[in-house]
C-alpha positions as CSV (number, residue, x, y, z in Angstrom):
1,M,59.1,-2.2,-20.0
2,A,60.5,-5.1,-20.1
3,C,60.5,-5.5,-16.5
4,V,56.3,-4.1,-16.1
5,A,55.7,-6.7,-18.7
6,M,57.5,-9.8,-16.6
7,N,55.4,-8.5,-13.3
8,L,52.3,-8.5,-15.3
9,G,53.0,-12.2,-16.7
10,Y,53.9,-13.0,-13.1
11,F,50.8,-11.9,-11.4
12,L,48.5,-13.2,-14.7
13,R,49.9,-16.4,-13.7
14,F,49.7,-16.6,-10.0
15,F,45.5,-15.4,-10.4
16,Y,44.9,-18.4,-13.1
17,S,46.6,-20.7,-10.5
18,L,44.0,-19.4,-8.0
19,F,41.3,-20.0,-10.7
20,F,40.3,-23.7,-10.5
21,P,40.8,-23.8,-6.6
22,G,39.0,-20.9,-6.1
23,L,35.9,-22.7,-8.3
24,I,36.0,-25.9,-5.9
25,V,35.8,-23.9,-2.8
26,C,32.8,-21.9,-4.0
27,G,31.5,-25.4,-5.3
28,I,32.1,-26.8,-1.7
29,L,30.8,-23.6,0.1
30,C,27.2,-23.8,-2.4
31,V,27.3,-27.7,-1.4
32,Y,27.3,-26.6,2.3
33,L,24.8,-23.8,2.2
34,A,22.3,-26.3,0.1
35,I,22.5,-28.5,2.9
36,A,22.4,-26.2,5.7
37,L,19.3,-24.6,3.8
38,W,18.3,-28.6,3.0
39,G,17.9,-29.0,7.0
40,I,16.6,-25.9,8.0
41,R,13.8,-26.5,5.6
42,R,13.6,-30.2,7.3
43,L,13.2,-28.6,10.8
44,L,10.5,-26.1,9.6
45,Q,8.2,-28.7,8.2
46,R,8.9,-30.8,11.3
47,K,8.1,-28.1,13.2
48,K,5.5,-27.0,11.2
49,R,3.4,-31.0,11.0
50,L,4.0,-30.8,15.3
51,M,2.1,-27.2,15.2
52,S,-0.7,-28.5,12.7
53,A,-2.0,-31.2,15.4
54,S,-5.6,-29.9,16.8
55,K,-7.1,-30.8,19.8
56,N,-9.2,-34.2,18.0
57,G,-6.1,-35.3,16.4
58,K,-6.9,-33.6,12.8
59,I,-4.7,-31.5,10.7
60,Q,-5.6,-28.5,10.7
61,R,-4.8,-25.9,7.2
62,V,-3.1,-23.1,8.4
63,I,-3.4,-19.6,6.5
64,A,-0.7,-16.6,7.5
65,F,-1.0,-13.2,6.3
66,F,1.9,-11.1,6.6
67,H,0.8,-7.3,7.3
68,P,3.4,-5.7,9.9
69,Y,1.5,-2.5,10.2
70,C,-2.4,-4.1,10.8
71,N,-3.1,-1.7,13.2
72,A,-2.4,1.3,11.0
73,G,-6.0,2.1,10.3
74,G,-5.7,2.3,5.8
75,G,-7.1,1.0,3.3
76,G,-4.6,-2.2,2.9
77,E,-5.8,-3.0,6.3
78,R,-9.2,-3.2,4.8
79,V,-8.1,-5.3,2.4
80,L,-6.8,-7.6,5.1
81,W,-9.3,-7.5,7.5
82,C,-12.0,-8.5,4.6
83,A,-9.9,-10.8,3.2
84,L,-9.6,-12.8,6.6
85,R,-13.7,-12.5,6.5
86,A,-14.0,-14.2,3.4
87,L,-12.1,-17.0,4.0
88,Q,-13.2,-17.5,7.5
89,K,-16.8,-17.7,5.7
90,K,-15.7,-20.3,3.3
91,Y,-13.0,-22.6,5.5
92,P,-14.3,-22.0,8.8
93,E,-12.1,-25.1,10.3
94,A,-8.8,-23.7,8.8
95,V,-6.2,-22.0,11.7
96,Y,-5.8,-17.8,10.9
97,V,-2.5,-16.0,11.6
98,V,-1.7,-12.5,11.4
99,Y,2.1,-11.4,11.4
100,T,2.0,-8.3,12.9
101,G,4.6,-5.8,14.2
102,D,1.9,-3.8,16.7
103,I,3.8,-5.0,20.1
104,N,2.2,-2.3,22.2
105,V,-1.5,-3.4,21.4
106,S,-2.7,-6.6,22.2
107,G,-4.6,-8.9,19.8
108,Q,-8.1,-7.7,21.3
109,Q,-7.2,-4.3,20.8
110,I,-6.2,-5.0,17.2
111,L,-9.6,-6.4,16.6
112,E,-11.3,-3.7,18.0
113,G,-9.9,-1.0,16.4
114,A,-10.6,-3.1,13.1
115,F,-14.5,-2.7,14.1
116,R,-14.4,1.0,15.1
117,R,-12.4,2.1,11.8
118,F,-13.9,-0.2,9.2
119,N,-17.2,-1.9,10.5
120,I,-15.6,-5.3,10.2
121,R,-16.2,-7.9,12.7
122,L,-14.4,-11.4,12.4
123,I,-16.2,-14.3,12.8
124,H,-13.8,-16.5,14.0
125,P,-10.8,-16.5,16.0
126,V,-7.3,-15.4,14.9
127,Q,-4.0,-15.8,16.1
128,F,-1.7,-12.9,16.2
129,V,2.6,-13.5,16.0
130,F,4.0,-10.3,16.9
131,L,7.5,-9.7,15.6
132,R,9.8,-7.4,17.3
133,K,12.1,-6.2,14.8
134,R,9.3,-4.4,12.7
135,Y,11.9,-1.5,13.0
136,L,14.2,-3.4,10.2
137,V,11.2,-2.3,7.7
138,E,10.8,1.2,9.1
139,D,11.9,4.2,6.2
140,S,13.6,6.1,8.7
141,H,16.0,3.5,9.5
142,Y,17.2,4.2,5.9
143,P,18.0,7.4,5.1
144,R,20.0,6.2,1.9
145,F,18.7,3.2,-0.5
146,T,15.9,3.0,1.7
147,L,14.6,0.2,-1.2
148,L,17.1,-2.1,-0.8
149,G,17.0,-1.3,3.3
150,Q,13.3,-2.1,3.1
151,S,13.7,-4.9,1.4
152,L,16.5,-6.8,3.3
153,G,15.2,-5.3,6.6
154,S,11.8,-7.4,5.7
155,I,13.8,-11.0,5.0
156,F,14.7,-10.9,8.5
157,L,11.7,-9.6,9.7
158,G,9.7,-12.5,7.8
159,W,12.5,-15.2,9.3
160,E,11.0,-14.3,12.7
161,A,8.0,-14.7,11.7
162,L,8.7,-17.8,9.9
163,M,10.5,-19.5,13.0
164,Q,7.6,-18.3,15.1
165,Y,4.8,-19.9,13.4
166,V,5.1,-22.1,9.7
167,P,2.0,-21.8,7.8
168,D,0.8,-23.8,5.0
169,V,-0.9,-20.9,2.7
170,Y,1.4,-17.5,2.9
171,I,-0.2,-14.4,2.1
172,D,1.9,-11.4,1.6
173,S,-1.0,-8.6,1.9
174,M,1.4,-5.7,2.6
175,G,3.9,-5.7,-0.5
176,Y,7.0,-7.4,1.2
177,A,7.9,-9.5,-1.9
178,F,11.1,-10.2,-0.5
179,T,9.4,-12.5,1.8
180,L,8.0,-14.6,-0.8
181,P,10.9,-17.3,-1.4
182,L,11.6,-17.1,2.4
183,F,8.2,-18.9,2.8
184,K,8.1,-21.1,-0.2
185,Y,11.5,-22.6,-0.5
186,L,12.3,-22.7,3.1
187,G,9.0,-22.9,4.5
188,G,7.3,-25.0,2.4
189,C,4.1,-22.6,2.0
190,R,2.2,-22.0,-1.0
191,V,2.8,-18.5,-1.2
192,G,-0.1,-16.0,-2.7
193,S,0.6,-11.6,-2.9
194,Y,-1.7,-9.3,-3.2
195,V,0.1,-5.8,-4.4
196,H,-1.2,-2.6,-3.4
197,Y,1.7,-0.7,-4.7
198,P,4.3,-2.5,-6.4
199,T,8.1,-1.5,-4.4
200,I,9.5,-0.3,-7.7
201,S,8.0,0.8,-10.9
202,T,9.0,1.7,-14.2
203,D,7.5,5.4,-13.2
204,M,10.0,5.5,-10.4
205,L,12.7,4.9,-13.3
206,S,11.2,7.5,-15.4
207,V,11.2,10.0,-12.7
208,V,15.3,9.3,-12.3
209,K,16.0,9.5,-15.7
210,N,14.5,12.3,-16.6
211,R,15.9,13.6,-13.3
212,N,12.5,14.9,-11.9
213,A,12.5,15.9,-8.1
214,R,9.7,14.3,-6.2
215,F,9.7,13.1,-2.7
216,N,11.3,9.9,-3.2
217,N,13.9,12.1,-5.5
218,A,16.1,14.3,-3.8
219,G,17.0,17.5,-5.3
220,F,20.6,16.9,-5.1
221,I,20.6,14.1,-6.9
222,T,18.4,15.6,-9.5
223,R,21.0,18.6,-10.1
224,N,23.6,15.8,-10.4
225,P,24.0,13.8,-13.6
226,F,26.7,11.6,-12.3
227,L,24.7,11.0,-9.2
228,S,21.2,10.6,-11.0
229,K,22.9,7.9,-12.8
230,V,24.0,5.9,-10.4
231,K,20.6,5.8,-8.7
232,L,19.2,4.8,-11.8
233,I,21.8,1.7,-12.2
234,Y,20.8,1.1,-8.9
235,Y,17.0,1.4,-9.5
236,Y,17.5,-1.2,-12.4
237,L,19.3,-3.6,-10.5
238,F,17.0,-3.6,-7.7
239,A,13.8,-3.4,-10.4
240,S,15.6,-6.9,-11.4
241,I,16.0,-8.7,-7.7
242,Y,12.4,-7.5,-7.0
243,G,10.5,-9.4,-10.4
244,L,13.0,-12.6,-9.8
245,V,11.5,-12.5,-5.9
246,G,8.0,-11.3,-7.0
247,S,7.9,-14.7,-9.5
248,C,7.7,-16.6,-6.7
249,S,4.3,-15.9,-6.1
250,D,1.8,-19.1,-7.1
251,V,-1.0,-16.2,-7.4
252,V,-0.9,-12.6,-7.5
253,M,-4.0,-10.1,-6.7
254,V,-3.5,-6.2,-7.6
255,N,-5.8,-3.8,-6.6
256,S,-5.8,-1.9,-10.1
257,S,-5.2,-1.5,-13.7
258,W,-2.0,0.6,-13.1
259,T,-0.5,-1.6,-10.9
260,L,-1.2,-4.8,-12.9
261,N,0.8,-3.2,-15.8
262,H,3.8,-2.6,-13.4
263,I,3.5,-5.9,-12.1
264,L,3.0,-7.5,-15.2
265,S,6.1,-5.6,-16.1
266,L,8.3,-6.7,-13.5
267,W,7.3,-9.9,-12.1
268,K,6.2,-11.4,-15.4
269,V,3.8,-14.0,-13.8
270,G,0.7,-12.9,-16.2
271,N,-0.7,-16.4,-15.9
272,C,-1.5,-16.5,-12.1
273,T,-2.2,-12.6,-11.6
274,S,-5.7,-11.2,-11.6
275,I,-7.1,-7.3,-10.5
276,V,-9.0,-7.7,-7.4
277,Y,-10.5,-4.6,-6.9
278,P,-10.2,-3.7,-3.0
279,P,-12.9,-3.8,-0.6
280,C,-14.9,-0.4,0.2
281,D,-17.3,0.0,2.6
282,V,-20.0,0.9,-0.1
283,Q,-23.1,0.0,1.2
284,T,-22.7,1.9,4.7
285,F,-22.1,5.3,2.5
286,L,-24.6,4.5,0.5
287,D,-27.1,5.0,3.1
288,I,-26.4,8.7,3.3
289,P,-28.9,10.6,1.8
290,L,-28.4,12.8,-1.3
291,H,-29.4,16.4,-1.0
292,E,-27.0,19.8,-1.3
293,K,-24.9,20.0,1.9
294,K,-26.0,22.7,3.8
295,T,-25.9,21.1,7.4
296,K,-23.2,24.0,8.4
297,P,-22.7,27.3,7.2
298,G,-19.6,27.4,4.1
299,H,-19.0,24.5,2.1
300,L,-16.9,22.0,3.2
301,L,-14.2,20.1,1.8
302,V,-12.7,16.4,3.4
303,S,-9.7,14.9,2.4
304,I,-9.2,10.7,3.8
305,G,-6.1,9.2,3.4
306,Q,-3.0,8.2,6.2
307,F,-0.3,11.0,6.8
308,R,2.0,9.5,4.4
309,P,4.7,11.6,2.6
310,E,3.1,9.9,-0.9
311,K,-0.6,11.3,-0.4
312,N,1.1,15.2,-0.7
313,H,-1.2,16.9,1.6
314,P,0.9,19.7,1.3
315,L,-0.9,20.2,-2.3
316,Q,-3.8,20.2,-0.9
317,I,-3.2,22.6,1.7
318,R,-1.6,25.1,-0.6
319,A,-4.5,24.5,-3.1
320,F,-7.2,25.3,-0.5
321,A,-5.0,28.6,0.3
322,K,-5.5,29.7,-3.2
323,L,-8.9,28.7,-3.5
324,L,-9.5,31.2,-0.6
325,N,-7.2,34.2,-2.6
326,K,-9.4,33.5,-5.3
327,K,-12.5,35.2,-3.1
328,V,-15.1,32.7,-3.6
329,S,-18.3,34.2,-3.4
330,E,-19.7,32.5,-0.5
331,S,-19.7,33.6,3.4
332,P,-18.1,32.3,5.6
333,S,-15.1,30.6,3.8
334,P,-14.7,27.2,2.8
335,R,-13.4,24.3,5.6
336,L,-11.1,21.9,4.8
337,V,-10.9,19.0,7.3
338,L,-7.9,16.2,6.7
339,I,-8.8,12.6,8.1
340,G,-6.5,10.5,7.9
341,G,-4.5,7.8,10.1
342,C,-0.8,7.9,12.5
343,R,1.2,5.3,12.0
344,N,3.9,5.9,14.4
345,K,5.7,9.0,15.1
346,D,7.0,9.9,11.7
347,D,3.7,10.1,11.1
348,E,2.7,12.8,13.5
349,L,6.0,14.8,12.8
350,R,4.4,15.2,9.1
351,V,1.0,16.2,10.6
352,N,3.1,19.3,13.1
353,Q,4.9,20.1,9.6
354,L,1.5,20.4,7.6
355,R,0.0,22.5,10.8
356,R,3.0,24.8,10.5
357,L,2.4,24.9,6.5
358,C,-1.2,26.5,7.6
359,E,0.2,28.7,9.4
360,D,2.6,29.8,6.9
361,L,-0.3,30.1,4.6
362,K,-2.5,31.5,7.1
363,V,-5.1,29.4,6.8
364,Q,-4.8,27.5,10.1
365,E,-8.2,28.8,10.7
366,D,-10.2,27.3,7.9
367,V,-8.4,24.0,8.1
368,E,-8.8,20.9,10.4
369,F,-6.8,17.7,11.3
370,K,-8.8,14.8,12.4
371,I,-6.7,11.9,13.1
372,N,-7.4,8.3,14.0
373,I,-11.1,8.9,14.1
374,P,-13.6,6.1,14.7
375,F,-15.7,5.2,11.6
376,D,-18.7,6.8,12.8
377,E,-17.2,10.2,13.1
378,L,-15.5,9.6,9.7
379,K,-19.4,9.2,7.9
380,K,-20.7,12.3,9.7
381,Y,-17.9,14.3,8.1
382,L,-18.4,12.9,4.6
383,S,-22.4,13.4,4.9
384,E,-21.4,16.8,5.5
385,A,-19.0,17.5,2.8
386,V,-19.2,18.9,-0.4
387,I,-16.1,18.3,-1.9
388,G,-13.7,15.2,-1.7
389,L,-10.3,16.2,-2.1
390,H,-7.0,13.2,-3.1
391,T,-3.6,14.5,-4.4
392,M,-1.7,11.6,-4.4
393,W,0.9,11.0,-7.8
394,N,0.0,7.5,-9.1
395,E,-2.1,6.2,-6.2
396,H,-2.3,2.9,-6.7
397,F,-6.2,2.6,-6.0
398,G,-7.6,5.3,-4.1
399,I,-10.1,3.6,-1.4
400,G,-10.5,7.0,0.1
401,V,-11.7,8.1,-3.6
402,V,-14.4,5.6,-3.7
403,E,-15.7,6.3,-0.2
404,C,-16.1,10.1,-0.8
405,M,-17.8,9.4,-4.1
406,A,-20.4,6.6,-2.4
407,A,-20.8,9.2,0.2
408,G,-22.5,11.6,-2.3
409,T,-19.2,14.4,-2.1
410,V,-18.5,15.5,-5.9
411,I,-14.3,14.1,-6.2
412,L,-11.6,15.8,-6.9
413,A,-8.5,13.2,-7.8
414,H,-5.2,13.5,-8.9
415,N,-5.0,13.0,-12.5
416,S,-2.9,9.6,-12.5
417,G,-3.1,6.0,-11.5
418,G,-5.7,4.3,-10.1
419,P,-8.5,7.1,-9.8
420,K,-7.9,8.0,-13.6
421,L,-7.8,4.6,-14.9
422,D,-10.4,2.6,-12.3
423,I,-12.6,5.4,-10.3
424,V,-13.2,8.6,-11.8
425,V,-13.9,7.0,-15.3
426,P,-17.8,7.8,-16.9
427,H,-20.5,5.9,-16.1
428,E,-23.0,5.2,-18.8
429,G,-21.2,8.2,-20.5
430,E,-22.0,10.6,-17.9
431,I,-19.1,12.4,-15.5
432,T,-18.6,10.7,-12.3
433,G,-15.9,13.5,-10.9
434,F,-12.8,15.7,-11.7
435,L,-9.6,15.2,-12.1
436,A,-5.9,17.7,-11.6
437,E,-2.6,17.7,-11.4
438,S,-1.2,21.1,-10.1
439,E,-2.1,23.6,-7.5
440,E,-3.5,25.6,-9.8
441,D,-5.6,23.2,-11.2
442,Y,-6.9,22.3,-8.0
443,A,-8.1,25.5,-6.8
444,E,-9.7,26.4,-10.3
445,T,-11.4,23.1,-10.2
446,M,-12.4,23.7,-6.7
447,A,-13.9,27.0,-7.4
448,H,-15.5,25.7,-10.5
449,I,-17.5,22.7,-8.3
450,L,-18.6,25.0,-5.5
451,S,-19.6,27.6,-8.8
452,L,-21.9,24.8,-9.9
453,S,-25.4,24.9,-9.4
454,A,-27.3,22.3,-6.6
455,E,-29.0,20.2,-9.3
456,K,-25.8,20.0,-11.4
457,R,-23.5,18.9,-8.3
458,L,-26.6,16.5,-7.3
459,Q,-26.3,14.6,-10.8
460,I,-22.5,14.3,-10.7
461,R,-22.9,12.7,-7.2
462,K,-25.6,10.5,-8.4
463,N,-23.1,9.2,-11.1
464,A,-20.5,8.7,-8.9
465,R,-22.7,6.7,-6.9
466,A,-24.2,4.5,-9.3
467,S,-20.6,3.6,-10.5
468,V,-19.0,2.4,-7.1
469,S,-20.7,-0.7,-6.8
470,R,-18.0,-2.4,-8.6
471,F,-16.0,-1.9,-5.5
472,S,-18.1,-3.3,-2.9
473,D,-17.3,-5.7,-0.1
474,Q,-19.0,-8.5,-1.8
475,E,-17.6,-8.0,-5.2
476,F,-14.6,-7.7,-3.2
477,E,-15.0,-11.4,-1.4
478,A,-15.9,-12.8,-4.9
479,S,-13.0,-11.9,-6.8
480,F,-10.4,-12.6,-3.7
481,L,-12.3,-16.4,-3.1
482,S,-11.6,-17.2,-6.9
483,S,-7.8,-15.7,-7.1
484,V,-6.9,-17.7,-3.3
485,E,-8.2,-21.0,-4.3
486,K,-5.6,-22.1,-6.4
487,L,-3.7,-21.9,-3.2
488,L,-6.0,-23.7,-1.0
489,E,-6.5,-26.9,-3.0
């Protein structure tokens, strides 16, 4: 025992003797790091001054958007193009830059895609900075610790963007909060965020804590108490870091009440945070005449949303199969059309899996897939549809839900998130749509909607249309410009 105590004392004295030298070494390394970061900042500032001179010698303000998937064709991309259009109207003299990872298309093709999908055409040129390291933020690249991997990857992707073009104003419009300190402290930019969906939320923490299986919480983890605790600790640590980087933002815009609650909880920057509802092309859909839709035999049900796992398209197909099994009293049977964008091979694989699910449930003859279709075709389907379907749990907002309501479909959305708190809410005390959660809920509610009289359905659709004007492009532009004004003073 005495020998053990002597050896222990020896090791303690040894480590104590290294304590102060270790502090000195750490201090020196911190000083060198600070000097290196200061040097990088000076280099980037000089680079920015050289790039800011216009042809007539005047300094032009550069406003940049970080949107690696700007050609994806989803609701987040519509926010990007409407935000650019609004800024170009008010600040036509500025230079506009979009950082994108869509290296397989040209800038002109991206702009043409925005017009084809969203009916949006910019009034001034925009420069595209093409990033070659977008694979670093692909979820498929990180089968484990996906949140951490994508966030660290976004730092490297942000660094690639910053080294190519240093803006005066930087706006992250896709949720890569870890790029904010990079542009603010190294790039010397004023930074803003438009948050569609928090990278991590208190709901995600509760899912892990309660050991509920979800698409982002595998079954083998929920069944193992130890792994669940480890993942919960990881989530709490990540949430703390996420809150720290998010608080770097000078202006924060969120797209719904649900997102606002989570961002206020995590980022704690309520003094510069506001709700800016995303722009929905309400007016275009309001042009569709309201009448009982019988353009084709059998009622048509449509779903709008990118083919991502969180959209939960399998729930739609299973609920639709249950609807058909209920022997709805109409002939021929209802039809379901799934309309959405595919961003990459993972999304295409997901569509193939959904096709196989339709075959397994024997509803393949009644379900159609429409992928990356042009705007006019989307509008045509909505003009014919009776029910608009949405199934994502805790959807941050739900542009597709608003589009369905504006087009005159009877919406059936998930009883959570933006649809529950902001969209499918009573208008002047009148019902504007329906909410559901389980397969059985969806099937029963679809059957109920189809059983309503034409007059009752028409009244619901009128109520829904009257309620969606607050989500128009004009309302978005006014709110967005009011929020970003602080960045452009």
